[in-house]
Structure formats: C-alpha cells, structure tokens
C-alpha distance (Angstrom), angle and dihedral (degrees) to the residues before:
residue distance angle dihedral
M1 . . .
Y2 3.78 . .
V3 3.81 91.1 .
S4 3.80 90.9 48.5
S5 3.81 89.0 51.7
S6 3.77 91.1 51.0
L7 3.81 90.4 53.0
Q8 3.79 90.8 48.3
S9 3.79 92.4 49.8
T10 3.81 89.9 53.1
K11 3.85 89.5 45.6
N12 3.80 94.4 -119.1
W13 3.79 89.3 145.2
R14 3.78 98.4 163.5
A15 3.81 93.2 48.7
A16 3.82 88.5 50.1
V17 3.84 89.2 51.5
D18 3.80 89.0 52.3
L19 3.81 90.9 48.2
T20 3.87 92.8 51.5
G21 3.82 87.0 53.5
R22 3.73 91.8 54.5
L23 3.81 92.9 45.1
L24 3.83 90.9 50.4
T25 3.79 90.2 50.1
A26 3.79 86.8 55.4
H27 3.88 85.9 54.2
G28 3.86 90.1 53.1
Q29 3.80 90.9 -105.8
G30 3.75 139.8 97.7
Y31 3.83 124.1 40.5
G32 3.83 114.4 47.2
K33 3.79 94.2 -2.3
A34 3.84 97.8 100.1
G35 3.81 111.8 135.5
Q36 3.81 94.0 13.4
A37 3.77 126.4 118.7
T38 3.84 111.2 -95.7
S39 3.71 135.8 -172.5
H40 3.79 113.4 -141.4
T41 3.72 126.3 -152.8
T42 3.77 132.3 -178.3
D43 3.83 88.4 -102.4
S44 3.77 94.9 51.2
L45 3.88 92.4 48.1
Q46 3.84 90.6 48.7
L47 3.82 87.0 52.9
W48 3.77 90.5 50.7
F49 3.80 90.9 51.4
V50 3.82 92.0 50.9
R51 3.78 90.4 49.2
L52 3.73 94.8 48.0
A53 3.77 92.9 45.4
L54 3.82 89.8 50.9
L55 3.85 90.8 51.9
T56 3.72 89.2 51.4
K57 3.82 91.4 47.8
L58 3.85 87.5 54.9
N59 3.77 89.6 51.1
L60 3.86 89.5 -116.7
F61 3.81 89.6 139.6
Q62 3.81 97.1 156.3
N63 3.76 91.6 50.7
A64 3.86 89.9 51.2
E65 3.85 90.1 48.2
L66 3.79 91.7 51.9
E67 3.77 92.9 49.2
F68 3.82 91.1 47.3
E69 3.86 91.3 54.1
P70 3.91 97.7 82.4
F71 3.80 88.4 56.0
G72 3.83 92.4 60.8
N73 3.80 111.3 -166.9
L74 3.91 90.5 -18.7
D75 3.78 90.1 -107.0
Q76 3.77 103.4 96.7
P77 3.87 115.8 132.5
D78 3.82 94.6 -111.1
L79 3.81 89.8 61.8
Y80 3.87 91.4 66.0
Y81 3.74 129.6 85.9
E82 3.83 90.5 -128.3
Y83 3.85 88.7 67.3
Y84 3.80 90.7 66.9
P85 3.87 105.4 43.6
N86 3.80 91.9 160.3
V87 3.79 93.8 54.5
Y88 3.84 98.1 36.4
P89 3.81 105.9 26.2
G90 3.82 112.1 -168.8
R91 3.82 95.3 2.0
R92 3.83 119.8 127.3
G93 3.79 137.2 -167.9
S94 3.76 139.2 35.3
M95 3.84 122.1 -28.8
V96 3.88 90.7 -158.7
P97 3.82 111.0 111.3
F98 3.79 111.4 -117.7
S99 3.78 89.8 -127.1
M100 3.79 88.9 58.9
R101 3.83 90.4 53.8
L102 3.82 89.3 49.2
L103 3.74 92.3 49.6
H104 3.80 91.5 48.7
A105 3.85 88.6 52.2
E106 3.84 94.6 48.8
L107 3.81 97.7 44.1
P108 3.80 100.1 83.9
Q109 3.79 92.3 61.2
Y110 3.85 89.0 65.6
L111 3.75 88.6 53.3
A112 3.85 93.3 55.7
K113 3.86 91.3 -98.9
P114 3.89 101.1 111.8
Q115 3.83 93.8 153.3
E116 3.79 91.2 58.1
A117 3.76 89.9 49.4
L118 3.81 90.1 48.9
D119 3.84 91.5 50.8
R120 3.84 90.4 51.0
L121 3.80 91.5 47.8
H122 3.78 90.7 50.2
T123 3.83 88.9 53.3
L124 3.77 90.4 50.8
R125 3.85 91.1 47.3
T126 3.82 90.0 52.1
V127 3.85 90.3 53.3
C128 3.81 91.8 50.4
L129 3.79 92.5 48.7
A130 3.79 91.2 49.7
I131 3.79 93.5 50.9
L132 3.83 91.0 47.2
E133 3.80 89.8 51.2
N134 3.84 90.6 50.4
L135 3.77 90.9 50.9
E136 3.82 93.6 47.8
K137 3.77 89.4 51.3
G138 3.82 90.8 56.1
L139 3.74 95.2 -104.6
A140 3.81 130.9 121.5
E141 3.82 120.0 -92.0
D142 3.78 91.6 -93.8
G143 3.80 93.6 47.1
S144 3.79 96.7 -102.4
M145 3.84 122.7 136.7
V146 3.81 92.5 -112.3
T147 3.82 109.9 143.4
L148 3.83 114.4 -121.9
T149 3.79 125.4 -168.1
Q150 3.76 114.3 -113.5
E151 3.79 89.2 -113.5
N152 3.81 92.8 54.2
R153 3.87 92.5 44.1
Q154 3.85 90.8 52.7
A155 3.82 90.4 48.4
S156 3.82 90.1 50.5
L157 3.78 91.8 48.3
K158 3.74 91.9 50.6
L159 3.85 92.2 47.9
W160 3.78 95.7 49.0
K161 3.82 94.2 44.7
S162 3.80 86.4 53.5
R163 3.80 91.3 49.1
L164 3.77 91.2 47.3
S165 3.81 90.1 53.0
R166 3.82 90.4 50.9
V167 3.76 90.2 54.6
M168 3.78 93.3 47.6
Y169 3.82 91.7 49.6
S170 3.81 87.1 53.6
M171 3.83 90.0 48.7
A172 3.81 91.0 51.2
N173 3.78 90.7 49.9
C174 3.80 92.5 48.1
L175 3.85 89.3 50.2
L176 3.77 90.4 50.7
L177 3.79 88.5 53.7
M178 3.83 87.8 52.1
K179 3.84 88.8 48.9
D180 3.83 89.7 -122.9
Y181 3.77 91.9 141.5
I182 3.81 97.2 166.8
L183 3.86 93.6 57.7
A184 3.82 90.1 41.0
V185 3.80 91.1 55.5
E186 3.83 90.9 46.5
T187 3.78 89.8 51.2
Y188 3.77 93.4 50.3
Q189 3.81 91.0 49.7
S190 3.79 92.9 49.7
I191 3.81 91.0 56.9
I192 3.81 89.5 66.2
Q193 3.81 92.2 76.6
Y194 3.86 89.2 58.9
E195 3.76 97.5 37.9
P196 3.84 107.2 30.8
K197 3.80 91.1 163.1
Q198 3.81 88.9 63.4
R199 3.89 92.2 55.4
V200 3.84 93.2 114.0
Q201 3.85 94.4 47.5
L202 3.79 92.2 45.4
L203 3.82 95.8 48.8
S204 3.77 89.1 46.0
A205 3.83 90.0 52.9
V206 3.80 89.4 52.1
G207 3.78 92.2 48.3
R208 3.83 90.8 50.7
I209 3.77 91.0 51.9
F210 3.73 89.1 57.5
L211 3.87 90.4 48.9
Q212 3.78 89.6 53.2
V213 3.75 92.0 55.8
G214 3.79 90.9 46.3
D215 3.88 98.9 -107.5
V216 3.83 97.7 131.1
K217 3.82 95.5 165.4
T218 3.80 94.9 57.0
A219 3.83 89.2 43.5
E220 3.76 90.5 55.3
K221 3.85 91.4 49.7
Y222 3.79 87.9 57.9
F223 3.71 92.5 45.1
Q224 3.84 88.6 53.0
D225 3.84 87.6 55.8
V226 3.82 87.9 51.9
E227 3.82 91.2 54.1
K228 3.80 90.9 48.8
A229 3.88 89.6 49.7
C230 3.84 89.8 49.3
Q231 3.83 90.1 56.4
M232 3.80 92.7 52.8
K233 3.75 126.0 95.1
G234 3.74 114.9 -91.5
S235 3.78 96.7 32.9
Q236 3.81 112.4 162.7
P237 3.79 130.8 -118.5
G238 3.79 107.2 -90.7
D239 3.80 94.0 30.4
S240 3.85 90.7 109.9
T241 3.77 90.4 49.5
C242 3.78 90.6 52.1
M243 3.80 90.9 49.5
V244 3.83 94.7 52.6
M245 3.83 89.7 43.7
N246 3.77 90.7 56.5
R247 3.79 89.3 53.1
A248 3.84 90.6 51.8
F249 3.80 90.9 51.8
V250 3.83 91.3 52.7
Y251 3.81 91.0 53.5
L252 3.79 89.1 45.5
S253 3.82 90.9 53.5
Q254 3.83 89.0 51.2
N255 3.88 90.8 50.6
N256 3.81 88.5 -117.5
Y257 3.81 94.7 142.5
T258 3.82 94.1 168.0
E259 3.82 94.4 60.3
A260 3.88 91.5 36.3
Y261 3.78 89.1 55.0
S262 3.74 91.1 49.6
S263 3.78 92.2 51.0
F264 3.75 94.7 47.1
T265 3.81 88.0 50.1
E266 3.83 88.0 52.5
V267 3.87 88.2 51.7
L268 3.79 88.2 53.2
Q269 3.82 91.7 53.6
L270 3.78 87.7 57.8
D271 3.78 95.7 38.8
P272 3.83 111.7 16.1
K273 3.78 95.6 -173.9
N274 3.78 99.0 47.3
P275 3.80 103.9 135.6
V276 3.83 96.6 -159.2
A277 3.82 92.4 54.2
N278 3.79 93.9 43.8
N279 3.82 93.3 49.6
N280 3.82 93.0 45.3
A281 3.74 93.9 45.3
A282 3.81 88.8 55.7
V283 3.82 89.5 49.7
C284 3.81 90.4 51.7
L285 3.83 90.3 52.7
L286 3.81 88.3 52.2
Y287 3.81 92.5 53.2
L288 3.78 89.3 46.6
G289 3.79 89.4 59.3
R290 3.82 94.5 -108.7
L291 3.81 95.5 123.6
K292 3.88 97.8 156.5
E293 3.86 91.2 52.0
S294 3.76 91.7 45.7
L295 3.85 91.4 48.8
G296 3.77 92.2 45.1
Q297 3.81 92.3 51.7
L298 3.85 94.3 51.7
E299 3.82 93.3 42.2
G300 3.73 90.6 50.0
L301 3.82 92.3 50.5
V302 3.82 92.5 50.0
Q303 3.84 92.9 47.8
Q304 3.82 96.8 42.6
D305 3.79 97.7 44.2
P306 3.85 111.4 13.5
A307 3.77 92.3 161.9
Q308 3.83 89.7 66.3
Y309 3.76 103.1 27.8
L310 3.82 104.4 41.6
H311 3.77 83.3 94.6
E312 3.79 126.0 141.3
S313 3.76 96.9 -119.5
V314 3.85 93.4 45.9
L315 3.84 91.1 48.9
F316 3.82 92.9 46.9
N317 3.81 89.3 55.7
L318 3.81 92.6 43.4
T319 3.84 93.2 50.8
T320 3.80 89.6 47.4
M321 3.78 89.3 55.0
Y322 3.84 90.8 47.9
E323 3.80 88.3 56.5
L324 3.82 90.3 52.1
E325 3.77 94.9 43.4
S326 3.80 109.7 40.5
S327 3.77 145.6 23.6
R328 3.75 85.2 -140.5
S329 3.79 93.2 67.4
T330 3.82 94.5 121.2
Q331 3.79 92.9 58.3
K332 3.79 90.0 48.2
K333 3.75 91.2 49.6
Q334 3.76 92.0 50.9
A335 3.82 88.6 52.3
L336 3.82 88.2 55.7
L337 3.85 89.7 47.6
E338 3.85 88.3 55.7
A339 3.80 90.9 50.2
V340 3.82 91.0 49.2
A341 3.82 90.8 47.4
G342 3.74 90.8 55.1
R343 3.77 95.5 49.9
E344 3.79 115.7 18.4
G345 3.82 128.0 70.8
D346 3.78 137.9 -124.9
S347 3.79 96.2 -74.9
F348 3.85 95.3 61.3
N349 3.81 110.5 120.7
T350 3.92 103.8 -133.1
Q351 3.80 89.6 -172.4
C352 3.78 87.1 87.2
L353 3.85 86.8 71.7
K354 3.75 90.2 62.7
L355 3.76 94.1 -143.2
V356 3.83 96.2 149.4
C-alpha cells in the first residue's frame, strides 16, 4: 500500500491502477478471477477501494462500474466479518470501507444516471440515520444491547454524523447536477444541524446557488445571514474570508468589475494564496481592460507556486489571455503544456490549454 500511496502522491494514477491489479492478484482476486470463489479481507477491500477511486479519478467511469458489479449492493454475506470467524473471531459488521460505499453510490451520476445515484445516496443516508438513532438510544450501532463506554459512544456519534454529512453533501451535488435547485438548497441547509461549525460555508454555498440561477436578491439575503453568523461568538477561521468572497461574487454577477476586483483584493489580504480570489481578480482586470496586469498576475502565480496554480481553470483563463495578447500564443501554450507534463498526473485535462 505504501508504493501505491507513493504513486498517488506523484499523480501517476495509471501506474497506481496497474499496481493495485497486481496486488489484488496476489490476494487471489482481480484479473481472470471473475465468477470464482474469493475470500475478502480488510486489506483486499481497501485495495479495491483505492483501485475504484483511481479509475474514477481517471474518468474511467464505465471501467469502475464494471469492476463494482461483482460486489452487488456491497451487502453480500462474504463482505462481513461474521463470514470469516476463524480470521476475525468475535468481530461483527461490514468490512467494506464507508468511502467505498459512498463511491459506489456516487458513480452513476458520472454515467448520466443521476437518479440512480440519488437513490443509492438516499439508502446510505437512511442507514446513517438509523445508526445514529441506535446510538442516541444507548444501543450499539447495529441496534444490539452491547454496552459502550461514554467515550466510545461519543466517538461513534461524531463519526456517523460526519459520514451522514458526507452523504448529504453528495446528495446536494447530485441534485445540482439534475438542476433541482430547491432540493439542493434544502439539503445544504439540513447539513447545518450536523455540522454547525460549517454554517458560514453552507449558507454561502446556498447563496452562490441563487447567484448562479440569477436570483441576486435571495442570494444577498443568505449572504446577510453569513455576515450575522460571522459576528457571532465561535466563528471559525476563514469565515471573514468567505464573507468578503460572497460580496465579490455579487459584484461579479452585476458586472461591477471594479468593486469585484476590490473585494477579491480584500480576500487576498486575508488569505494571500487563495486560488479562487487570485484567479477571479485576474479575470476582473481583464474585463477592466487591464490585460497586461491580468496576464502578469496569472503568469506570476503559475511561476511562483505551480503546485497550486497549475490548475485547469487558471490555465484556461491564462491561455485565453495569451490568445488576446500575442500572436505567439501557441508557443506560450506549449510551454504551459511542458510545465503541466512535469508536474501533473494522468487525469489532467489538457483541453484547458486550447492547443487544438
């Protein structure tokens, strides 16, 4: 697993996929083993999760779907500890990593089947809610009468609230993909009860949804709630940045690039390396007719901190500016491609460089 982690950290995703295949073969699974009896372990299932996550990262969604198929709905008997009493004596429950279940639920939306993804996410949400209810009643996670220490119970409650939030974030994203903005907003709002410290970020997300659909007045109401939350005790680091960013997006939606630029600059005073503010500040300069300054800002970011700014959205804007600024745009784009090739992995979308 260490070697696989090393390949992931260097963004050699395809090599990491190949390695997981070889490791699964060593576990008696993977290539050529379809339809044969297998013995799962916590290690083999973790390997499967890494492999499936990598396939998804590489946008090989159909491959991931095919490799998920033998697992069914991830609730087959041989995926539980009880199926292997000699290997895991006394252990109960599923061996499937929760992240693997979440990936399985999310996958259909990438294959143009968002309703199927939403159905799976609803099922996962129901399971999380049932476990939380059991814990709050003083029972074990599975509803049995096993006695848990107060410390363990609190740890379990925290864990499952976190998992429930992850599921609901995925549901909201899926609803946005389906353009069901009303349900997406309701879902984001409902997460606040489980993640009260994320109130500012969640209200901001809702406000920005309304901005995207052109309802500036409703967006501003949510942003006012954000400002009130920022003034309350217990506000989190980064809340002020979020508040100013909201203001900048409102100006941007009104084509008020002067004030938007001013607000993005204010964000950068609070958080100098904020990639969204840096990118948008450069775009504002472009719309204000200050092409050279805009170009200089983005080029400076890419040169000074390529690890953070060799990002598809930044490079798309930069290549657009090259096209506006110079007849030598192709050579400059090729230089960016070389920088990307030296740093980024297999999943990087080179179409953002507009070389074709």
